C-alpha angles and dihedrals in degrees: 000000000000121000124257117217119204137183130167091274105025140049119189117192138151118278117267129202089250088063093065098093093048092047090051092051093047093046089054093053110098092205090058093043092053090059097042113079097197097045117109118231106284119257129191116263120235088254092056097042095050093059 
């Protein structure tokens, strides 16, 4: 089991499968991608491009 670090304003924990949708949405947000050095350029998800 990996450690969880908590303060009054922050909680760091390992990723969980339930985080996948949120991570996908954040990775597709250009404003988030611009401030994340290791993020690839956002692409549209299948859900977004089919509409």
